[in-house]
C-alpha positions as CSV (number, residue, x, y, z in Angstrom):
1,M,0.0,0.0,0.0
2,F,2.7,2.5,1.0
3,K,4.5,1.9,-2.4
4,K,1.4,3.1,-4.3
5,S,0.9,6.0,-2.0
6,I,4.4,7.3,-2.3
7,G,4.3,6.9,-6.1
8,F,1.1,8.8,-6.4
9,I,2.3,11.7,-4.2
10,L,5.5,12.0,-6.1
11,I,3.9,12.0,-9.5
12,C,1.6,14.8,-8.4
13,T,4.5,17.0,-7.1
14,L,7.2,16.6,-9.8
15,L,7.4,20.0,-11.5
16,I,6.5,23.5,-10.3
17,T,6.6,26.5,-12.5
18,L,8.2,29.5,-10.8
19,T,6.4,32.8,-11.1
20,A,7.0,35.9,-9.1
21,C,6.7,39.7,-9.0
22,G,9.5,42.0,-8.2
23,P,9.6,43.8,-4.8
24,K,8.3,47.3,-4.7
25,R,11.0,49.8,-5.6
26,D,11.0,53.5,-6.2
27,T,14.0,53.5,-8.6
28,A,15.6,51.0,-10.9
29,Q,18.2,48.9,-9.2
30,G,21.4,46.8,-9.7
31,T,22.4,46.6,-13.3
32,E,20.5,49.8,-14.2
33,N,22.3,51.7,-11.5
34,A,25.6,50.7,-12.9
35,G,25.8,53.5,-15.5
36,T,26.5,56.2,-12.9
37,S,30.1,56.3,-11.8
38,N,32.9,58.7,-11.2
39,S,36.5,58.8,-12.3
40,N,37.9,56.8,-9.3
41,T,38.9,53.2,-10.1
42,A,39.6,50.2,-8.0
43,A,42.0,47.4,-8.9
44,Q,41.1,43.9,-8.1
45,G,43.8,41.5,-9.3
46,N,44.3,42.3,-12.9
47,T,40.9,44.0,-13.3
48,E,40.1,47.7,-13.2
49,E,36.5,48.7,-12.6
50,A,35.0,52.2,-12.4
51,K,33.9,53.1,-8.9
52,P,30.1,53.3,-8.9
53,E,28.0,55.9,-7.1
54,K,25.7,53.2,-5.8
55,L,25.4,49.5,-5.1
56,V,22.1,47.7,-4.5
57,I,21.7,44.7,-2.3
58,W,18.6,42.6,-1.3
59,A,18.6,41.7,2.4
60,N,16.1,39.5,4.2
61,D,13.1,41.6,5.4
62,S,13.5,40.7,9.1
63,E,13.5,43.9,11.1
64,K,16.7,43.0,13.1
65,E,18.6,41.7,10.1
66,L,17.8,44.9,8.1
67,A,18.9,47.1,11.0
68,S,22.2,45.3,11.2
69,I,22.9,45.3,7.4
70,R,22.0,49.0,7.1
71,T,24.5,49.8,9.9
72,I,27.2,47.7,8.2
73,T,26.7,49.1,4.8
74,S,26.7,52.7,6.1
75,R,30.2,52.0,7.4
76,F,31.1,50.7,3.9
77,T,29.8,54.0,2.4
78,A,31.8,56.0,4.9
79,E,35.0,54.2,4.0
80,N,34.5,54.0,0.2
81,G,32.2,56.8,-0.8
82,I,29.7,54.4,-2.4
83,E,26.0,54.6,-1.5
84,V,24.5,51.2,-0.7
85,E,20.8,50.8,-1.2
86,V,19.4,48.0,1.0
87,V,16.1,46.6,-0.4
88,P,14.1,44.3,1.9
89,V,13.0,41.1,0.1
90,N,11.8,38.0,1.9
91,A,14.7,35.5,1.9
92,R,12.4,32.7,0.6
93,E,11.3,34.8,-2.3
94,Q,14.6,36.1,-3.4
95,S,15.7,33.4,-5.9
96,K,12.3,33.4,-7.6
97,T,12.2,37.2,-7.8
98,F,15.9,37.4,-8.9
99,S,15.3,34.9,-11.7
100,L,13.0,37.5,-13.3
101,D,14.5,40.8,-12.2
102,G,18.2,39.9,-12.7
103,P,18.1,39.2,-16.4
104,A,15.7,42.1,-16.9
105,G,18.2,44.6,-15.4
106,R,16.2,45.3,-12.3
107,G,18.1,43.1,-10.0
108,P,20.6,44.0,-7.2
109,D,24.4,43.6,-7.3
110,L,24.2,41.2,-4.3
111,W,21.3,39.1,-3.1
112,W,20.8,36.7,-0.1
113,A,20.4,32.9,-0.2
114,T,20.9,29.7,1.7
115,H,23.7,27.5,0.4
116,N,21.4,24.5,-0.3
117,S,19.4,26.5,-2.8
118,M,22.5,27.3,-4.9
119,G,22.6,24.2,-7.0
120,K,19.4,25.3,-8.7
121,N,20.4,28.9,-8.8
122,V,23.7,28.1,-10.5
123,L,21.9,25.8,-12.9
124,Q,19.7,28.7,-13.9
125,G,22.6,31.1,-14.4
126,L,21.7,33.3,-11.4
127,A,25.0,33.4,-9.6
128,E,28.6,34.6,-10.3
129,P,31.4,32.7,-8.5
130,F,33.6,34.4,-5.9
131,D,37.3,34.2,-6.5
132,L,38.6,34.1,-2.9
133,D,42.2,34.2,-1.9
134,E,43.8,31.8,0.5
135,E,43.8,34.3,3.4
136,T,40.0,34.7,3.1
137,L,39.4,31.0,2.8
138,K,41.3,30.4,6.1
139,N,38.5,32.1,7.9
140,Y,36.1,29.3,7.2
141,S,35.8,25.6,8.2
142,E,36.2,22.9,5.6
143,E,32.5,22.1,6.0
144,A,31.4,25.7,5.3
145,I,33.4,25.9,2.1
146,Q,32.1,22.5,1.0
147,A,28.6,23.8,1.6
148,V,29.0,26.8,-0.8
149,T,31.1,25.1,-3.5
150,I,29.6,23.8,-6.7
151,D,31.8,22.3,-9.5
152,G,34.9,23.6,-7.7
153,K,33.7,27.2,-7.5
154,I,32.3,29.2,-4.5
155,Y,28.9,30.7,-5.3
156,N,27.8,32.0,-1.9
157,L,29.9,34.1,0.4
158,P,29.1,32.7,3.9
159,M,27.9,35.1,6.6
160,V,25.9,33.1,9.2
161,V,25.3,29.5,10.1
162,E,22.3,27.7,11.5
163,T,21.7,24.1,12.7
164,A,19.2,22.3,14.9
165,V,19.9,22.1,18.7
166,L,18.2,20.7,21.8
167,F,15.9,23.0,23.7
168,Y,14.9,21.7,27.2
169,N,12.8,22.7,30.1
170,K,15.1,23.0,33.2
171,K,12.1,22.6,35.5
172,L,11.5,19.1,34.1
173,L,15.2,18.3,33.2
174,P,17.4,20.2,35.7
175,E,20.5,18.7,34.1
176,Q,21.5,19.0,30.4
177,P,20.7,15.7,28.7
178,E,24.0,14.1,27.5
179,S,22.6,11.1,25.6
180,W,19.5,9.8,24.0
181,S,19.5,7.0,26.6
182,D,19.1,9.7,29.3
183,L,16.1,11.2,27.4
184,E,14.5,7.8,26.8
185,Q,14.8,7.0,30.5
186,F,13.1,10.3,31.4
187,A,10.4,9.7,28.7
188,S,9.7,6.2,30.1
189,T,8.4,7.7,33.4
190,F,7.2,11.1,32.3
191,T,5.3,10.4,29.0
192,N,1.5,10.4,29.3
193,P,-0.1,10.8,25.9
194,S,-3.6,11.1,27.3
195,D,-2.4,14.2,29.1
196,N,-0.3,15.4,26.2
197,K,2.9,15.0,28.3
198,Y,6.1,13.8,26.6
199,G,9.6,13.3,27.7
200,F,10.9,14.6,24.4
201,L,9.6,15.5,20.9
202,I,10.9,15.8,17.4
203,D,9.0,16.4,14.2
204,G,9.4,12.7,13.5
205,T,8.3,12.7,9.8
206,N,10.4,15.7,8.8
207,F,13.6,14.6,7.0
208,Y,15.3,17.8,8.1
209,Y,15.3,16.2,11.6
210,T,15.2,12.5,11.0
211,N,18.2,12.5,8.7
212,M,20.6,13.2,11.6
213,F,19.8,9.9,13.3
214,M,20.3,8.1,10.0
215,Q,23.6,9.8,9.4
216,G,24.7,9.4,13.0
217,N,24.5,5.6,12.4
218,G,26.4,5.6,9.1
219,G,23.8,6.6,6.6
220,Y,24.2,9.4,4.0
221,I,22.1,11.1,1.3
222,F,24.5,11.4,-1.6
223,G,28.1,10.2,-1.8
224,Y,30.5,13.1,-1.8
225,D,34.0,13.6,-3.2
226,K,35.9,16.9,-2.9
227,S,37.0,16.9,-6.5
228,T,33.7,15.9,-8.1
229,G,31.0,16.9,-5.6
230,Y,27.9,15.0,-4.9
231,N,27.3,11.7,-6.7
232,I,23.6,11.3,-7.4
233,D,24.1,7.7,-8.4
234,D,25.3,6.9,-4.9
235,I,22.3,7.2,-2.5
236,G,22.9,5.9,1.1
237,L,19.4,6.4,2.5
238,N,18.7,2.7,2.6
239,N,22.0,1.4,3.8
240,E,22.6,-0.4,7.1
241,G,23.2,2.8,9.0
242,S,20.2,4.6,7.6
243,V,18.0,1.6,8.5
244,K,19.3,1.6,12.0
245,G,18.6,5.3,12.5
246,A,15.1,4.9,11.0
247,K,14.4,2.0,13.4
248,L,15.4,4.1,16.4
249,I,12.8,6.8,15.4
250,Q,10.3,4.0,14.7
251,S,10.8,2.7,18.2
252,W,9.9,6.0,19.6
253,F,6.6,5.9,17.8
254,E,6.0,2.3,19.0
255,K,6.7,3.3,22.6
256,N,4.3,6.3,22.3
257,Y,7.2,8.7,23.0
258,L,6.3,10.4,19.7
259,P,2.6,10.8,18.7
260,K,2.0,9.7,15.1
261,S,0.3,13.0,14.3
262,I,3.2,15.1,15.5
263,T,3.9,18.4,13.7
264,G,6.2,21.3,14.4
265,D,3.3,23.5,15.5
266,V,2.0,20.9,17.9
267,M,5.4,20.3,19.3
268,D,6.1,24.0,19.9
269,G,2.7,24.5,21.6
270,L,3.2,21.6,24.0
271,F,6.8,22.6,24.8
272,K,5.8,26.2,25.6
273,E,3.0,24.9,27.9
274,G,5.6,23.0,29.9
275,K,4.3,19.6,28.9
276,V,7.5,18.4,27.1
277,G,10.9,17.9,28.6
278,A,13.0,18.6,25.5
279,V,12.6,19.3,21.7
280,I,14.9,19.5,18.7
281,S,14.3,22.7,16.7
282,V,16.1,25.4,14.7
283,P,17.6,28.7,16.0
284,A,14.6,30.6,14.9
285,S,12.6,29.0,17.7
286,L,14.7,30.6,20.4
287,M,12.7,33.8,21.1
288,N,9.4,31.9,20.8
289,Y,10.4,29.4,23.4
290,A,12.2,32.0,25.6
291,D,9.1,34.2,25.8
292,A,7.2,31.2,27.2
293,L,9.7,29.5,29.4
294,K,12.0,32.4,30.3
295,D,14.7,31.2,32.8
296,D,13.5,27.6,32.6
297,L,14.7,27.4,29.0
298,G,17.9,25.5,28.4
299,V,19.8,25.0,25.1
300,A,22.3,22.3,24.4
301,P,24.0,20.4,21.5
302,I,22.0,17.4,20.4
303,P,22.6,14.5,22.8
304,K,24.8,11.6,21.8
305,L,23.6,8.3,20.4
306,D,24.5,5.0,22.0
307,N,27.5,4.7,19.6
308,G,29.0,7.8,21.1
309,N,28.3,9.9,18.0
310,R,26.6,13.3,18.3
311,P,23.8,13.2,15.6
312,P,25.0,15.3,12.6
313,S,22.3,17.8,12.1
314,F,22.0,19.6,8.8
315,L,24.4,22.6,8.6
316,G,22.8,25.6,6.9
317,I,24.9,28.5,5.5
318,K,23.4,31.8,4.6
319,G,25.3,34.4,2.7
320,W,25.7,36.7,-0.3
321,V,25.3,35.8,-3.9
322,L,27.0,37.9,-6.6
323,S,24.8,38.8,-9.5
324,P,26.1,37.8,-12.9
325,F,24.2,40.7,-14.4
326,S,25.9,43.4,-12.2
327,K,28.1,45.9,-13.9
328,N,29.9,46.5,-10.6
329,K,31.1,42.9,-9.8
330,E,34.4,43.9,-8.3
331,W,32.9,46.5,-6.0
332,A,30.0,44.2,-5.1
333,K,32.6,41.6,-4.2
334,K,34.4,44.2,-2.0
335,L,31.1,45.0,-0.3
336,A,30.3,41.3,0.3
337,L,33.8,40.8,1.9
338,F,33.2,43.9,4.0
339,M,29.9,42.6,5.3
340,T,31.5,39.4,6.3
341,N,34.6,40.7,8.0
342,Q,35.2,40.4,11.8
343,A,33.7,43.8,12.8
344,S,30.7,43.4,10.6
345,L,29.9,39.9,11.9
346,E,30.2,41.0,15.5
347,N,27.7,43.8,14.8
348,H,25.4,41.3,13.1
349,F,25.5,38.9,16.0
350,R,24.7,41.7,18.5
351,V,21.9,43.2,16.5
352,A,20.4,40.4,14.5
353,G,21.2,37.5,16.9
354,E,22.5,35.3,14.1
355,V,25.6,33.1,14.6
356,P,28.5,34.1,12.4
357,V,30.1,31.4,10.3
358,T,33.7,32.4,10.4
359,L,36.0,30.4,12.7
360,G,37.3,33.5,14.6
361,I,33.9,34.6,15.8
362,L,32.7,31.0,16.6
363,T,35.5,30.6,19.1
364,S,35.4,34.2,20.5
365,D,34.1,35.2,23.9
366,L,31.2,36.9,22.1
367,I,29.8,33.5,21.3
368,T,31.2,31.1,23.9
369,K,30.0,33.0,26.9
370,D,26.4,33.0,25.6
371,P,24.7,29.6,26.5
372,Y,22.4,29.6,23.5
373,F,24.8,30.7,20.9
374,S,27.6,28.5,22.3
375,A,25.2,25.5,21.9
376,V,24.6,26.4,18.2
377,A,28.4,26.9,17.7
378,E,29.2,23.5,19.4
379,Q,26.5,21.6,17.4
380,S,27.8,23.2,14.2
381,K,31.1,21.3,14.7
382,Y,29.3,18.0,14.2
383,A,26.7,19.2,11.6
384,T,27.0,18.3,7.9
385,P,26.1,20.6,5.1
386,T,22.8,20.1,3.5
387,P,23.7,19.0,-0.1
388,N,23.6,22.0,-2.5
389,N,23.0,20.0,-5.7
390,P,19.6,20.5,-7.4
391,E,18.8,16.8,-6.8
392,I,18.4,17.4,-3.0
393,S,15.0,18.8,-3.7
394,Q,13.9,15.3,-4.9
395,T,14.6,13.7,-1.5
396,W,12.3,15.6,0.9
397,E,8.9,14.3,-0.1
398,P,9.8,10.6,-0.5
399,M,11.6,10.6,2.9
400,K,8.7,12.4,4.6
401,N,6.4,9.8,3.3
402,A,8.8,7.0,4.3
403,F,8.7,8.1,8.0
404,V,4.9,8.4,7.9
405,F,4.8,4.7,6.9
406,L,7.5,3.9,9.5
407,S,5.3,5.5,12.2
408,Q,2.6,3.1,11.2
409,G,4.8,0.1,11.8
410,N,5.9,-0.8,8.2
411,D,9.3,-2.6,7.7
412,A,12.1,-0.1,7.8
413,Q,14.3,-1.7,5.1
414,E,11.4,-2.1,2.7
415,V,10.1,1.4,3.2
416,L,13.6,3.0,2.7
417,N,14.2,0.8,-0.4
418,E,11.0,2.1,-1.9
419,A,11.8,5.7,-1.0
420,V,15.3,5.5,-2.7
421,E,13.6,4.0,-5.8
422,Q,11.2,6.9,-5.9
423,I,14.1,9.5,-5.4
424,K,16.0,7.9,-8.3
425,E,12.9,7.9,-10.5
426,Q,12.2,11.5,-9.8
427,I,15.8,12.6,-10.4
428,N,15.8,10.8,-13.7
429,I,12.5,12.4,-14.8
430,N,13.5,15.9,-13.8
431,N,16.9,15.6,-15.4
432,A,15.4,14.3,-18.6
433,S,12.9,17.1,-18.7
434,A,15.7,19.7,-18.2
435,K,17.6,18.5,-21.4
């Protein structure tokens, strides 16, 4: 039954046509701005480029993020004499909007994106690679550079990092949970589904969260090689390690530690009501939880598995994308580097509350003395980048459906075999239609 259900869902969700309207603007932006410049020039390597009067960037429309970026860019203006227009555009809409505005000459010089969206963006010709020198590269971890590299080129200049962490209620769990065995022991005595009380909760059908337990036991999504990138012919979502991780989550459903109908919203509501000992969630949940639990909120890296491994949550990198349509590429690159330097990242951390990606900030007192941000920084050491190839988009729905069937008691190996078959079929269909 589950084979037919997965197949039907996938057929119905294969291709989506992207349409979007540009953000409201009073003046033309980006490439249309580029005609106004003065006689000053800037040398970047062997290239000389006229100094523009203005650069345009799209920033996420979050109030705190905008405040930070506007402060940072005002400093760039003071140092370089170039106005920077910061246009608020919702981060989730930027790639769709840029796919229309960029080629039409209405786009910015820089725009904002997550690293795992870049495979599709590069495929569509929406990004110009950054040519970074060795000194700049030393600021980042190997995982961060892997995350933003496609076909050997860096297409997203990293600024901030995010990964899932454990949030726990100190009133129920006075000590930080060190292992999943600790959490299961607590859940065995505290869980009472009839009263909506649970020892711990995760969104158990969401591949963003379930993948870490598969990877922590030896599973993987796509094989990866530094020189060639992700291998879509090597899918490890049904290997021995993935099956072991899937069975662990399935056991939580069987023991009623996780309700079969769990969703992120339900989990959040119960946790804020004080009915859940611990949850796994993303950094964006912090203020939501803190407002409800106040001093009772604890934050920690994700507890270790029985094999001693810390589950490798997905590592997300957010940063700046250089427009291939910009007439000010070298100055736009200078601006991107300025916005990701040490002083700028410290400002962004203080104002926007986002964790910087560069190694110097991650190990500084600014981060390590803050319990919440130190937990994110610590977990990021074990996190693995979400694959940035276009084919990653073909994995989410089959794996979600797989965990729905697992929650209903279906055989783990059989379910994951079917999910991998569906992923391969969908990849083949999409790649054939793109030719």
